[in-house]
TIDOTOR-766991 format. One line per 4 residues: number of its first residue (from 0); their letters; for each residue x, y, z of N, C-alpha, C, O, CB. Coordinates in nm, 2 decimals, m for minus. Each point is the difference from the previous one (the first is absolute). Glycine has a CB too. Layout:
<rs>
NUM	a	X,Y,Z,X,Y,Z,X,Y,Z,X,Y,Z,X,Y,Z ~ ...
</rs>
This chain:
<rs>
0	xxxx	m1.32,m0.90,0.28,0.00,0.14,0.05,m0.09,0.08,m0.10,0.01,m0.02,m0.12,0.23,0.00,0.22 ~ m0.33,0.10,m0.04,m0.09,0.07,m0.09,0.07,0.12,m0.07,0.11,0.05,0.05,m0.30,m0.11,0.11 ~ 0.14,0.09,m0.28,0.06,0.12,m0.07,m0.05,0.13,0.07,m0.09,m0.01,0.08,0.10,m0.12,m0.30 ~ 0.06,0.23,0.20,m0.03,0.13,0.07,m0.14,0.05,m0.02,m0.06,0.06,0.09,0.30,0.00,m0.12
4	xxxx	m0.30,m0.09,m0.09,m0.14,0.04,m0.02,m0.10,m0.09,0.06,m0.12,0.04,0.00,0.20,0.06,m0.21 ~ m0.04,m0.20,0.28,m0.09,m0.09,0.07,0.00,0.03,0.15,m0.08,m0.05,0.08,0.12,m0.13,m0.25 ~ 0.05,0.27,0.22,0.01,0.03,0.14,m0.09,0.12,0.03,0.00,0.10,m0.08,0.24,m0.18,0.08 ~ m0.31,0.08,0.10,m0.08,0.11,0.05,0.09,0.10,0.07,0.05,m0.04,0.11,m0.27,m0.10,m0.09
8	xxxx	0.24,0.25,m0.07,0.09,0.10,0.05,m0.07,0.13,0.05,m0.10,0.03,m0.06,0.28,m0.12,m0.09 ~ m0.13,0.15,0.25,m0.05,0.13,0.04,0.02,0.10,m0.11,0.10,m0.01,m0.07,m0.06,m0.04,0.32 ~ m0.12,0.15,m0.25,0.01,0.11,m0.10,0.06,0.12,0.07,m0.04,0.04,0.10,m0.15,m0.13,m0.24 ~ 0.29,0.15,0.08,0.07,0.12,0.05,m0.02,0.11,m0.10,0.05,m0.02,m0.12,0.12,m0.12,0.26
12	xxxx	m0.23,0.25,m0.11,m0.03,0.11,m0.09,0.12,0.09,m0.01,0.00,0.12,0.04,m0.24,m0.13,0.01 ~ 0.35,m0.03,m0.12,0.12,0.08,0.00,m0.01,0.13,m0.08,0.09,0.08,0.02,0.03,m0.30,0.00 ~ m0.22,0.23,m0.10,0.00,0.13,m0.08,m0.09,0.10,0.07,m0.04,0.10,m0.07,0.07,m0.23,m0.14 ~ m0.07,0.11,0.33,m0.09,0.10,0.07,0.08,0.09,0.09,0.12,m0.03,0.04,m0.30,m0.14,m0.05
16	xxxx	0.13,0.29,0.03,0.06,0.09,0.09,0.02,m0.05,0.14,0.11,0.02,0.06,m0.21,0.16,m0.19 ~ 0.00,m0.25,0.19,0.03,m0.05,0.14,0.12,m0.10,0.00,0.07,0.01,0.10,m0.32,0.02,m0.05 ~ 0.26,m0.11,m0.15,0.12,m0.09,0.00,0.13,0.08,m0.01,0.09,m0.03,0.07,m0.23,m0.15,m0.17 ~ 0.13,0.28,0.01,0.12,0.08,m0.02,0.04,0.08,0.12,0.12,0.02,0.03,m0.18,0.00,m0.26
20	xxxx	m0.04,0.02,0.31,0.02,0.08,0.12,0.06,m0.09,0.11,0.09,0.05,0.08,m0.27,0.11,m0.14 ~ 0.13,m0.28,0.07,0.05,m0.09,0.11,m0.03,m0.15,m0.04,m0.10,m0.05,0.03,0.06,0.23,0.14 ~ 0.14,m0.24,m0.24,m0.02,m0.14,m0.05,0.00,m0.11,0.11,m0.05,m0.10,m0.02,0.15,0.18,m0.19 ~ m0.04,m0.05,0.32,0.02,m0.10,0.10,m0.13,m0.07,0.05,0.00,m0.12,0.00,0.20,0.25,0.07
24	xxxx	m0.30,m0.06,m0.04,m0.12,m0.07,0.04,m0.06,m0.09,m0.10,m0.06,m0.11,0.03,0.01,0.30,0.11 ~ 0.06,m0.15,m0.27,m0.05,m0.09,m0.11,0.09,m0.13,m0.01,m0.06,m0.10,m0.02,m0.02,0.31,m0.10 ~ 0.21,m0.19,0.13,0.09,m0.12,0.00,m0.02,m0.09,0.12,m0.01,m0.12,m0.02,0.17,0.26,m0.11 ~ m0.18,m0.08,0.24,m0.02,m0.08,0.12,m0.13,m0.08,m0.01,m0.01,m0.12,0.04,0.14,0.28,0.10
28	xxxx	m0.24,m0.09,m0.19,m0.13,m0.07,m0.02,0.02,m0.11,m0.10,m0.06,m0.11,0.02,m0.07,0.32,0.04 ~ 0.20,m0.19,m0.17,0.02,m0.10,m0.10,0.07,m0.12,0.06,m0.03,m0.12,m0.03,0.04,0.29,m0.15 ~ 0.09,m0.15,0.26,0.08,m0.11,0.06,m0.09,m0.08,0.09,0.03,m0.12,0.02,0.18,0.26,m0.02 ~ m0.31,m0.09,0.06,m0.09,m0.08,0.09,m0.08,m0.10,m0.09,m0.05,m0.10,0.05,0.03,0.29,0.12
32	xxxx	0.00,m0.16,m0.30,m0.08,m0.09,m0.08,0.09,m0.09,m0.08,m0.04,m0.12,m0.02,m0.13,0.30,m0.01 ~ 0.29,m0.14,m0.01,0.10,m0.09,m0.06,0.14,0.05,0.05,0.02,0.12,0.00,m0.17,m0.16,m0.21 ~ 0.23,m0.06,0.24,0.12,0.04,0.07,0.11,0.07,m0.08,0.09,0.06,0.06,m0.14,m0.25,0.08 ~ 0.04,0.18,m0.27,0.11,0.07,m0.08,m0.04,0.06,m0.13,0.08,0.06,m0.07,0.06,m0.22,0.18
36	xxxx	m0.27,0.15,m0.15,m0.04,0.05,m0.14,m0.13,0.06,0.00,m0.10,m0.04,0.07,0.24,m0.14,m0.17 ~ m0.16,0.29,0.02,m0.13,0.07,m0.01,m0.01,0.03,m0.15,0.09,0.00,m0.08,m0.08,0.10,0.32 ~ m0.14,m0.07,m0.28,m0.03,0.04,m0.13,m0.02,0.15,m0.01,m0.05,0.06,0.10,m0.05,m0.29,m0.15 ~ 0.13,0.29,m0.06,m0.02,0.14,m0.02,m0.07,0.02,m0.13,m0.01,m0.10,m0.08,0.21,0.17,0.23
40	xxxx	m0.24,0.05,m0.18,m0.06,0.02,m0.13,0.10,m0.01,m0.12,m0.04,0.00,m0.11,m0.13,0.15,0.23 ~ 0.30,m0.15,m0.09,0.10,m0.01,m0.11,0.08,m0.12,0.01,0.09,m0.02,m0.08,m0.08,0.26,0.08 ~ m0.04,m0.33,0.09,0.08,m0.12,0.01,0.00,m0.06,0.15,m0.10,0.01,0.07,0.25,0.07,m0.26 ~ m0.03,m0.12,0.23,0.01,m0.06,0.13,0.10,0.08,0.09,0.09,0.06,m0.05,m0.15,m0.29,m0.05
44	xxxx	0.04,0.22,0.23,0.08,0.07,0.09,0.05,m0.10,0.10,m0.07,m0.07,0.07,m0.05,0.29,m0.10 ~ 0.26,m0.23,0.04,0.06,m0.09,0.10,0.01,0.08,0.13,0.06,0.10,0.01,0.07,m0.24,m0.19 ~ m0.20,0.08,0.29,m0.01,0.08,0.12,0.09,m0.05,0.11,m0.01,0.04,0.12,m0.22,0.00,m0.18 ~ 0.32,m0.13,0.03,0.09,m0.06,0.10,0.15,0.02,m0.04,0.03,m0.04,m0.11,m0.21,m0.13,0.17
48	xxxx	0.26,0.22,0.03,0.14,0.01,m0.03,0.06,m0.13,m0.03,0.09,m0.01,m0.09,m0.08,0.21,0.24 ~ m0.05,m0.31,m0.08,0.06,m0.13,m0.02,m0.04,m0.05,m0.14,0.09,m0.06,m0.07,m0.11,0.01,0.32 ~ m0.10,0.07,m0.29,m0.04,m0.04,m0.14,0.07,0.07,m0.10,0.04,m0.05,m0.11,m0.26,0.00,0.19 ~ 0.25,0.18,m0.06,0.08,0.08,m0.10,0.14,m0.05,m0.01,0.05,m0.02,m0.11,m0.19,0.22,0.17
52	xxxx	0.19,m0.23,0.05,0.14,m0.06,0.01,0.00,m0.14,m0.08,0.09,m0.02,m0.08,m0.05,0.14,0.30 ~ m0.14,m0.20,m0.19,m0.01,m0.13,m0.07,m0.01,0.02,m0.15,0.06,m0.07,m0.08,m0.16,m0.03,0.28 ~ 0.02,0.19,m0.24,m0.02,0.03,m0.15,0.12,0.05,m0.06,0.04,m0.04,m0.11,m0.28,0.09,0.15 ~ 0.31,0.04,0.03,0.13,0.05,m0.06,0.10,m0.11,m0.02,0.09,0.01,m0.09,m0.14,0.21,0.20
56	xxxx	0.05,m0.32,m0.03,0.09,m0.12,m0.01,m0.03,m0.07,m0.13,0.09,m0.08,m0.05,m0.07,0.06,0.30 ~ m0.14,0.03,m0.31,m0.04,m0.06,m0.12,0.04,0.08,m0.12,m0.05,m0.02,m0.11,m0.13,m0.09,0.23 ~ 0.27,0.21,m0.10,0.03,0.10,m0.10,0.02,m0.06,m0.14,m0.04,0.06,m0.10,0.13,0.08,0.28 ~ m0.01,m0.25,m0.19,0.03,m0.05,m0.13,m0.13,m0.06,m0.07,0.00,m0.01,m0.13,0.23,m0.04,0.21
60	xxxx	m0.33,0.02,m0.01,m0.12,m0.05,m0.06,m0.10,0.11,m0.03,m0.10,m0.03,m0.08,0.13,m0.18,0.21 ~ m0.01,0.33,m0.08,m0.10,0.11,m0.03,0.03,0.06,m0.13,0.12,0.01,m0.04,m0.14,0.03,0.29 ~ m0.08,0.01,m0.31,0.01,0.08,m0.13,m0.06,0.13,0.02,m0.11,0.02,0.06,0.10,m0.23,m0.19 ~ 0.08,0.31,0.08,m0.06,0.14,0.01,m0.10,0.01,m0.11,0.02,m0.03,m0.11,0.20,0.12,0.20
64	xxxx	m0.34,m0.03,m0.05,m0.10,0.02,m0.11,0.05,0.08,m0.11,0.06,0.11,0.03,m0.24,m0.13,0.15 ~ 0.15,m0.02,m0.30,0.05,0.08,m0.11,0.14,m0.03,m0.05,0.05,0.07,m0.09,m0.21,0.10,0.17 ~ 0.23,m0.26,m0.01,0.14,m0.02,m0.04,0.01,m0.05,m0.14,0.10,0.04,m0.07,m0.05,m0.10,0.30 ~ m0.15,m0.01,m0.28,0.01,m0.05,m0.14,m0.01,0.12,m0.10,0.05,m0.01,m0.11,m0.15,m0.21,0.18
68	xxxx	0.03,0.32,m0.03,m0.01,0.12,m0.08,0.13,0.07,m0.01,0.05,0.05,m0.11,m0.29,m0.02,0.17 ~ 0.31,m0.01,0.05,0.13,0.07,0.01,0.10,m0.08,m0.09,0.08,0.06,m0.06,m0.13,0.03,0.29 ~ 0.05,m0.22,m0.22,0.09,m0.08,m0.08,m0.01,0.01,m0.15,0.09,m0.01,m0.08,m0.10,m0.15,0.27 ~ m0.11,0.20,m0.23,m0.03,0.02,m0.15,0.04,0.13,m0.05,0.01,0.02,m0.12,m0.20,m0.18,0.14
72	x	0.20,0.26,0.07,0.03,0.14,m0.05,0.14,0.01,m0.03,0.05,0.11,m0.05,m0.23,m0.02,0.19
</rs>
């Protein structure tokens, strides 16, 4: 299985006004290129409800960014 940085993903401009005004066309366009994942300028965007559900089932394997910092304070 390729790592996430080896996958060609659609780009979604989430920090733009057009996306903020109406994100659905951007998400639908991204889904036509990849069925559940897109890249943004700040990370990745899961575009499928099923994929979100699957990822949430992995909850025990997921780590919150910065958790190691909170543990040290």
